[in-house]
VOSEKE-623783 format. One line per field, with one value per atom (N, C-alpha, C): x, y, z; atom name; residue number from 1. Coordinates in Angstrom, 1 decimal. Example, Ala and Ser with C-alpha at 12.3 -4.5 7.8 and 13.67 -1.06 7.14 Angstrom:
c1	[13.2; 12.3; 13.2; 12.8; 13.7; 12.9]
c2	[-5.7; -4.5; -3.3; -2.2; -1.1; 0.0]
c3	[7.8; 7.8; 7.8; 7.1; 7.1; 7.9]
atom	[N; CA; C; N; CA; C]
seq	[1; 1; 1; 2; 2; 2]
***
This chain:
c1	[118.1; 116.6; 116.2; 115.6; 114.0; 113.7; 112.3; 111.4; 111.7; 112.1; 111.8; 109.9; 109.9; 108.1; 108.4; 108.4; 108.8; 109.3; 109.2; 110.4; 111.3; 112.6; 113.2; 114.0; 115.5; 116.5; 117.5; 118.0; 120.0; 120.3; 121.4; 122.7; 124.2; 124.5; 125.1; 126.2; 126.4; 126.2; 127.6; 127.5; 128.7; 129.6; 130.9; 131.6; 131.0; 130.7; 130.7; 131.7; 132.4; 133.4; 133.2; 132.2; 131.6; 130.3; 130.0; 128.6; 127.5; 128.7; 127.9; 128.4; 127.4; 127.5; 126.4; 127.2; 126.5; 126.3; 125.7; 125.8; 126.3; 127.0; 127.9; 128.1; 128.6; 129.2; 128.4; 127.0; 125.7; 125.8; 125.4; 124.7; 123.9; 123.6; 122.6; 123.0; 123.3; 123.1; 124.6; 124.5; 126.1; 126.1; 127.1; 127.6; 128.1; 127.3; 128.0; 128.6; 130.1; 130.7; 130.5; 129.8; 130.1; 130.8; 131.3; 131.9; 131.3; 131.0; 130.3; 130.9; 129.9; 130.0; 130.7; 129.8; 130.1; 131.9; 131.8; 132.6; 133.7; 133.5; 134.2; 134.7; 134.0; 134.0; 133.1; 133.7; 133.4; 132.4; 130.9; 129.9; 129.4; 128.4; 128.1; 126.6; 126.6; 124.9; 124.9; 123.8; 123.7; 122.2; 122.4; 121.2; 121.6; 120.3; 119.4; 118.5; 118.5; 117.7; 116.3; 115.2; 114.0; 113.5; 114.1; 114.2; 114.2; 115.6; 115.7; 115.4; 115.0; 114.6; 113.1; 112.4; 111.0; 111.2; 109.8; 109.8; 110.4; 111.1; 110.7; 110.1; 109.0; 107.9; 107.2; 107.6; 106.9; 107.9; 108.8; 109.7; 109.2; 108.6; 108.3; 106.7; 105.4; 103.7; 103.8; 102.9; 102.1; 103.3; 105.3; 105.9; 105.9; 105.3; 105.6; 107.0; 107.6; 109.4; 110.3; 110.4; 111.4; 110.6; 110.2; 109.6; 110.5; 109.9; 110.7; 111.9; 111.4; 112.8; 113.5; 113.5; 114.4; 115.3; 114.4; 115.3; 116.0; 115.1; 116.1; 117.4; 117.2; 118.3; 119.5; 119.1; 120.3; 120.9; 120.2; 121.0; 121.1; 119.9; 119.3; 119.0; 117.7; 116.9; 117.2; 116.4; 116.7; 115.0; 114.7; 113.1; 113.7; 112.5; 112.3; 112.0; 112.4; 112.7; 110.9; 110.5; 109.3; 108.4; 109.6; 109.2; 109.3; 109.8; 109.8; 109.6; 108.1; 107.2; 107.6; 106.6; 106.2; 107.0; 108.1; 109.2; 109.2; 108.3; 107.9; 108.1; 107.8; 108.6; 109.8; 110.1; 111.8; 112.8; 113.7; 114.2; 116.1; 116.6; 117.9; 118.0; 119.2; 118.8; 118.0; 116.6; 115.4; 114.9; 115.6; 115.5; 114.4; 113.9; 112.8; 114.0; 113.6; 115.0; 113.7; 114.4; 114.0; 115.5; 115.1; 115.7; 115.2; 116.7; 116.6; 117.0; 117.1; 117.8; 118.3; 119.3; 120.3; 121.1; 121.7; 122.0; 123.8; 125.0; 126.4; 126.3; 126.9; 126.8; 127.7; 129.0; 129.3; 128.5; 128.5; 128.1; 126.3; 125.4; 123.7; 123.7; 124.4; 123.9; 123.1; 122.1; 121.3; 121.3; 121.3; 121.2; 120.6; 120.4; 119.2; 120.0; 119.9; 121.1; 119.5; 119.8; 119.0; 119.5; 118.9; 119.5; 118.2; 119.4; 118.5; 118.6; 117.5; 117.9; 116.9; 117.5; 117.1; 117.5; 117.1; 117.9; 117.2; 118.4; 119.2; 119.5; 119.5; 119.2; 119.5; 118.9; 118.6; 120.5; 119.9; 121.5; 122.3; 122.0; 123.1; 121.9; 122.2; 121.6; 122.3; 121.7; 122.5; 121.6; 123.4; 122.4; 123.5; 122.7; 123.3; 122.9; 124.2; 123.7; 123.9; 122.6; 123.0; 124.0; 123.5; 124.4; 123.8; 124.7; 123.9; 124.8; 123.0; 123.1; 122.5; 124.2; 123.0; 121.8; 121.3; 120.0; 119.5; 118.8; 118.2; 116.8; 116.0; 114.5; 114.2; 113.4; 112.2; 111.1; 110.9; 109.8; 108.6]
c2	[128.8; 128.2; 127.5; 128.5; 128.9; 128.7; 128.9; 128.6; 129.8; 129.1; 130.4; 130.5; 131.5; 131.8; 132.6; 133.3; 134.1; 133.7; 134.2; 133.9; 134.0; 133.2; 133.2; 133.1; 133.6; 133.5; 132.3; 131.2; 130.5; 131.8; 132.0; 133.5; 132.0; 131.3; 130.4; 129.5; 128.3; 127.3; 127.5; 127.4; 127.4; 126.5; 126.4; 125.7; 124.0; 123.3; 122.8; 122.4; 121.8; 120.4; 119.8; 119.0; 117.6; 117.3; 116.5; 116.4; 115.4; 113.8; 112.7; 112.1; 111.8; 111.1; 110.1; 109.0; 107.4; 107.4; 106.6; 106.1; 107.0; 106.4; 107.0; 108.5; 108.8; 110.6; 110.9; 110.5; 111.0; 112.2; 110.5; 110.5; 111.4; 112.5; 113.5; 114.2; 114.6; 115.8; 115.6; 116.4; 116.6; 118.3; 118.1; 119.6; 120.0; 120.7; 121.2; 122.5; 122.3; 123.9; 124.2; 125.6; 125.9; 127.6; 127.9; 128.9; 129.4; 131.7; 132.4; 132.8; 132.7; 133.2; 134.8; 135.4; 137.2; 137.2; 136.6; 137.3; 136.5; 134.9; 134.0; 133.8; 134.0; 133.7; 132.1; 131.1; 130.1; 130.6; 129.2; 129.2; 127.9; 127.5; 126.2; 126.1; 125.2; 124.8; 123.2; 123.0; 121.8; 120.9; 119.7; 119.4; 117.8; 118.3; 117.3; 116.4; 114.9; 114.4; 114.0; 114.2; 114.7; 116.1; 116.8; 117.8; 119.5; 119.1; 120.0; 120.1; 121.6; 121.1; 120.9; 121.0; 121.8; 120.7; 120.0; 119.5; 120.6; 119.6; 120.8; 120.5; 119.4; 120.3; 121.7; 122.1; 123.3; 124.8; 124.6; 125.1; 125.5; 123.6; 123.8; 123.8; 123.5; 123.6; 125.0; 124.9; 125.9; 126.5; 126.6; 127.4; 128.9; 128.7; 129.6; 130.6; 128.9; 129.7; 129.6; 128.6; 127.9; 126.8; 126.8; 125.5; 124.5; 122.7; 121.9; 122.3; 122.5; 122.9; 123.4; 124.8; 125.0; 124.7; 123.7; 122.9; 122.0; 121.2; 120.7; 120.7; 122.0; 122.4; 123.2; 123.1; 124.4; 123.3; 121.6; 120.9; 120.4; 121.6; 120.7; 119.7; 119.0; 117.7; 117.0; 116.0; 115.3; 114.9; 114.1; 113.8; 112.1; 111.9; 110.8; 109.2; 108.3; 107.1; 106.5; 105.4; 105.7; 104.5; 103.9; 103.2; 103.9; 104.9; 105.9; 106.9; 106.8; 108.3; 108.9; 107.5; 108.2; 108.9; 109.3; 110.3; 111.6; 111.9; 112.7; 113.1; 113.9; 114.0; 114.2; 115.1; 115.3; 115.1; 114.3; 114.2; 114.5; 114.0; 113.8; 111.8; 111.5; 110.0; 109.4; 109.7; 109.0; 108.7; 109.8; 109.6; 110.5; 110.4; 112.0; 113.2; 114.5; 116.0; 116.7; 116.9; 118.7; 119.8; 120.6; 122.4; 123.1; 124.1; 125.4; 126.4; 128.3; 128.8; 129.5; 129.8; 130.1; 131.8; 132.7; 133.7; 133.7; 134.0; 134.5; 134.9; 134.4; 135.1; 136.3; 136.8; 138.1; 138.9; 138.8; 139.3; 139.5; 138.6; 138.7; 137.6; 137.0; 136.8; 135.6; 135.1; 134.4; 133.1; 132.0; 130.5; 129.6; 128.7; 127.6; 126.3; 125.5; 124.0; 122.8; 122.1; 120.5; 119.8; 118.9; 117.6; 116.4; 115.3; 114.2; 113.6; 112.2; 112.0; 110.7; 109.3; 108.5; 107.2; 105.7; 104.2; 104.0; 104.3; 103.5; 101.9; 101.6; 99.9; 99.9; 98.6; 98.0; 98.0; 98.8; 99.2; 100.3; 101.5; 102.2; 103.8; 104.2; 105.5; 107.5; 107.3; 108.4; 109.9; 110.7; 112.1; 112.9; 113.6; 113.7; 114.8; 115.9; 117.1; 117.6; 117.5; 118.0; 119.4; 120.2; 121.6; 123.0; 123.6; 124.9; 125.8; 126.4; 128.0; 129.3; 130.0; 131.3; 131.8; 132.7; 133.1; 134.6; 135.0; 136.8; 136.0; 137.0; 137.2; 137.8; 137.6; 138.0; 138.6; 140.1; 141.5; 140.5]
c3	[52.3; 51.2; 51.1; 49.9; 49.5; 48.8; 48.6; 46.8; 46.1; 44.9; 43.9; 43.1; 43.1; 43.0; 41.4; 41.5; 40.0; 38.7; 37.4; 36.4; 36.2; 36.1; 36.1; 34.8; 34.2; 32.8; 34.1; 33.1; 33.7; 32.9; 33.8; 33.3; 32.9; 34.4; 33.7; 34.9; 34.8; 35.5; 36.1; 37.8; 38.6; 38.6; 39.4; 39.5; 41.3; 41.1; 42.4; 42.1; 43.9; 44.1; 43.9; 44.4; 44.5; 44.3; 43.6; 42.9; 42.8; 43.5; 43.8; 45.6; 45.9; 47.6; 47.9; 48.4; 48.4; 49.9; 49.8; 51.2; 52.8; 53.1; 54.3; 54.5; 53.0; 52.4; 52.8; 53.0; 53.1; 54.7; 55.0; 56.8; 57.0; 57.9; 58.3; 57.5; 56.9; 55.4; 54.7; 53.4; 53.0; 52.5; 52.0; 52.4; 51.0; 50.0; 48.8; 48.6; 47.6; 47.9; 46.4; 46.4; 44.6; 44.8; 43.9; 43.7; 42.8; 43.4; 42.4; 41.7; 40.1; 39.1; 39.3; 40.0; 39.6; 40.7; 41.2; 42.3; 42.8; 42.4; 43.1; 44.1; 44.8; 46.5; 46.5; 47.7; 47.8; 49.0; 48.5; 49.3; 49.3; 50.6; 50.5; 51.5; 51.1; 51.2; 52.0; 53.0; 53.2; 53.5; 52.4; 52.3; 53.5; 53.7; 54.4; 54.3; 54.1; 53.2; 53.9; 53.3; 53.5; 54.0; 53.9; 54.6; 53.7; 53.0; 51.9; 50.6; 50.3; 48.6; 48.3; 47.4; 46.9; 45.7; 45.8; 44.4; 43.1; 42.1; 40.7; 39.7; 40.2; 39.9; 39.5; 40.8; 41.1; 39.6; 39.6; 38.9; 36.8; 37.1; 35.2; 35.3; 36.4; 36.7; 36.1; 34.2; 34.1; 33.6; 33.4; 32.8; 34.1; 35.2; 36.6; 36.5; 36.8; 37.2; 35.6; 35.0; 33.8; 33.2; 31.7; 31.2; 31.0; 30.7; 30.5; 29.7; 28.3; 27.5; 27.8; 28.5; 29.5; 30.4; 31.1; 32.7; 31.8; 30.2; 29.6; 28.5; 27.9; 27.4; 27.8; 29.5; 30.0; 30.8; 30.5; 31.2; 32.4; 33.2; 34.5; 35.0; 34.1; 34.2; 32.9; 33.3; 32.3; 31.8; 30.8; 31.0; 32.3; 33.0; 33.1; 32.6; 32.6; 31.9; 31.7; 31.3; 31.1; 32.6; 32.5; 33.9; 36.0; 35.7; 36.8; 36.2; 35.9; 36.4; 37.2; 38.0; 39.4; 40.3; 39.5; 40.7; 39.4; 38.3; 38.1; 36.4; 35.6; 33.9; 34.3; 34.7; 34.6; 36.0; 35.7; 37.0; 36.9; 37.8; 37.3; 38.1; 37.1; 37.4; 37.8; 37.7; 37.4; 38.6; 39.6; 41.0; 41.7; 42.8; 42.9; 42.7; 42.5; 41.9; 43.3; 43.9; 44.0; 43.1; 43.9; 43.8; 44.8; 45.5; 46.4; 45.5; 46.5; 45.4; 46.5; 46.4; 47.9; 46.7; 47.7; 47.4; 47.8; 46.8; 47.6; 48.2; 49.6; 51.0; 50.8; 48.9; 49.3; 48.3; 47.3; 46.6; 46.2; 46.8; 47.0; 45.2; 44.4; 43.5; 43.4; 43.0; 43.2; 42.4; 42.6; 42.8; 43.4; 41.6; 41.7; 41.4; 42.7; 43.0; 42.5; 41.3; 41.3; 42.5; 42.5; 43.0; 43.3; 43.0; 43.3; 44.5; 45.4; 47.0; 46.5; 46.2; 46.7; 47.2; 46.7; 46.5; 44.8; 45.1; 43.0; 43.1; 44.1; 44.0; 45.5; 45.9; 47.4; 47.4; 48.7; 49.8; 49.0; 47.6; 47.1; 47.1; 48.3; 47.6; 47.1; 46.9; 45.9; 46.8; 46.2; 46.4; 45.6; 44.2; 43.3; 43.0; 42.9; 42.4; 41.2; 40.1; 39.0; 38.4; 39.7; 39.2; 40.5; 40.0; 40.7; 39.6; 39.1; 38.3; 38.2; 38.1; 38.3; 38.1; 38.5; 37.7; 38.2; 36.8; 37.1; 36.6; 37.7; 37.6; 36.2; 36.1; 34.1; 34.6; 35.0; 35.1; 33.8]
atom	[N; CA; C; N; CA; C; N; CA; C; N; CA; C; N; CA; C; N; CA; C; N; CA; C; N; CA; C; N; CA; C; N; CA; C; N; CA; C; N; CA; C; N; CA; C; N; CA; C; N; CA; C; N; CA; C; N; CA; C; N; CA; C; N; CA; C; N; CA; C; N; CA; C; N; CA; C; N; CA; C; N; CA; C; N; CA; C; N; CA; C; N; CA; C; N; CA; C; N; CA; C; N; CA; C; N; CA; C; N; CA; C; N; CA; C; N; CA; C; N; CA; C; N; CA; C; N; CA; C; N; CA; C; N; CA; C; N; CA; C; N; CA; C; N; CA; C; N; CA; C; N; CA; C; N; CA; C; N; CA; C; N; CA; C; N; CA; C; N; CA; C; N; CA; C; N; CA; C; N; CA; C; N; CA; C; N; CA; C; N; CA; C; N; CA; C; N; CA; C; N; CA; C; N; CA; C; N; CA; C; N; CA; C; N; CA; C; N; CA; C; N; CA; C; N; CA; C; N; CA; C; N; CA; C; N; CA; C; N; CA; C; N; CA; C; N; CA; C; N; CA; C; N; CA; C; N; CA; C; N; CA; C; N; CA; C; N; CA; C; N; CA; C; N; CA; C; N; CA; C; N; CA; C; N; CA; C; N; CA; C; N; CA; C; N; CA; C; N; CA; C; N; CA; C; N; CA; C; N; CA; C; N; CA; C; N; CA; C; N; CA; C; N; CA; C; N; CA; C; N; CA; C; N; CA; C; N; CA; C; N; CA; C; N; CA; C; N; CA; C; N; CA; C; N; CA; C; N; CA; C; N; CA; C; N; CA; C; N; CA; C; N; CA; C; N; CA; C; N; CA; C; N; CA; C; N; CA; C; N; CA; C; N; CA; C; N; CA; C; N; CA; C; N; CA; C; N; CA; C; N; CA; C; N; CA; C; N; CA; C; N; CA; C; N; CA; C; N; CA; C; N; CA; C; N; CA; C; N; CA; C; N; CA; C; N; CA; C; N; CA; C; N; CA; C; N; CA; C; N; CA; C; N; CA; C; N; CA; C; N; CA; C; N; CA; C; N; CA; C; N; CA; C; N; CA; C]
seq	[1; 1; 1; 2; 2; 2; 3; 3; 3; 4; 4; 4; 5; 5; 5; 6; 6; 6; 7; 7; 7; 8; 8; 8; 9; 9; 9; 10; 10; 10; 11; 11; 11; 12; 12; 12; 13; 13; 13; 14; 14; 14; 15; 15; 15; 16; 16; 16; 17; 17; 17; 18; 18; 18; 19; 19; 19; 20; 20; 20; 21; 21; 21; 22; 22; 22; 23; 23; 23; 24; 24; 24; 25; 25; 25; 26; 26; 26; 27; 27; 27; 28; 28; 28; 29; 29; 29; 30; 30; 30; 31; 31; 31; 32; 32; 32; 33; 33; 33; 34; 34; 34; 35; 35; 35; 36; 36; 36; 37; 37; 37; 38; 38; 38; 39; 39; 39; 40; 40; 40; 41; 41; 41; 42; 42; 42; 43; 43; 43; 44; 44; 44; 45; 45; 45; 46; 46; 46; 47; 47; 47; 48; 48; 48; 49; 49; 49; 50; 50; 50; 51; 51; 51; 52; 52; 52; 53; 53; 53; 54; 54; 54; 55; 55; 55; 56; 56; 56; 57; 57; 57; 58; 58; 58; 59; 59; 59; 60; 60; 60; 61; 61; 61; 62; 62; 62; 63; 63; 63; 64; 64; 64; 65; 65; 65; 66; 66; 66; 67; 67; 67; 68; 68; 68; 69; 69; 69; 70; 70; 70; 71; 71; 71; 72; 72; 72; 73; 73; 73; 74; 74; 74; 75; 75; 75; 76; 76; 76; 77; 77; 77; 78; 78; 78; 79; 79; 79; 80; 80; 80; 81; 81; 81; 82; 82; 82; 83; 83; 83; 84; 84; 84; 85; 85; 85; 86; 86; 86; 87; 87; 87; 88; 88; 88; 89; 89; 89; 90; 90; 90; 91; 91; 91; 92; 92; 92; 93; 93; 93; 94; 94; 94; 95; 95; 95; 96; 96; 96; 97; 97; 97; 98; 98; 98; 99; 99; 99; 100; 100; 100; 101; 101; 101; 102; 102; 102; 103; 103; 103; 104; 104; 104; 105; 105; 105; 106; 106; 106; 107; 107; 107; 108; 108; 108; 109; 109; 109; 110; 110; 110; 111; 111; 111; 112; 112; 112; 113; 113; 113; 114; 114; 114; 115; 115; 115; 116; 116; 116; 117; 117; 117; 118; 118; 118; 119; 119; 119; 120; 120; 120; 121; 121; 121; 122; 122; 122; 123; 123; 123; 124; 124; 124; 125; 125; 125; 126; 126; 126; 127; 127; 127; 128; 128; 128; 129; 129; 129; 130; 130; 130; 131; 131; 131; 132; 132; 132; 133; 133; 133; 134; 134; 134; 135; 135; 135; 136; 136; 136; 137; 137; 137; 138; 138; 138; 139; 139; 139]
***
């Protein structure tokens, strides 16, 4: 897991085995599995609440990595409801939204995973994977 600091372009969305986890399914961590768009191998990443990921703001701040429009157009995030703006301008399910970069274990293709984690309502904690996308660095 790493943060992405260089400008990127989204290539293709990878197939994710399971994208929604709640309460006991999350436990200490949740494992997401995705299939590489390049070689077809299955990859896994473990998300640990309050430890994994980096704020999505880092991606669209000053358009350093991706612009807000690119994030929305490619379906990575949506605009946050006005009453939930304290979580940021762009979120997944109007909950705190994070991301991380990861590489295919077989062919080293680069991927970005976007997810949200938080209490949707009292007693209901959700971890939602918006998706995993193959990306390329832009010069």
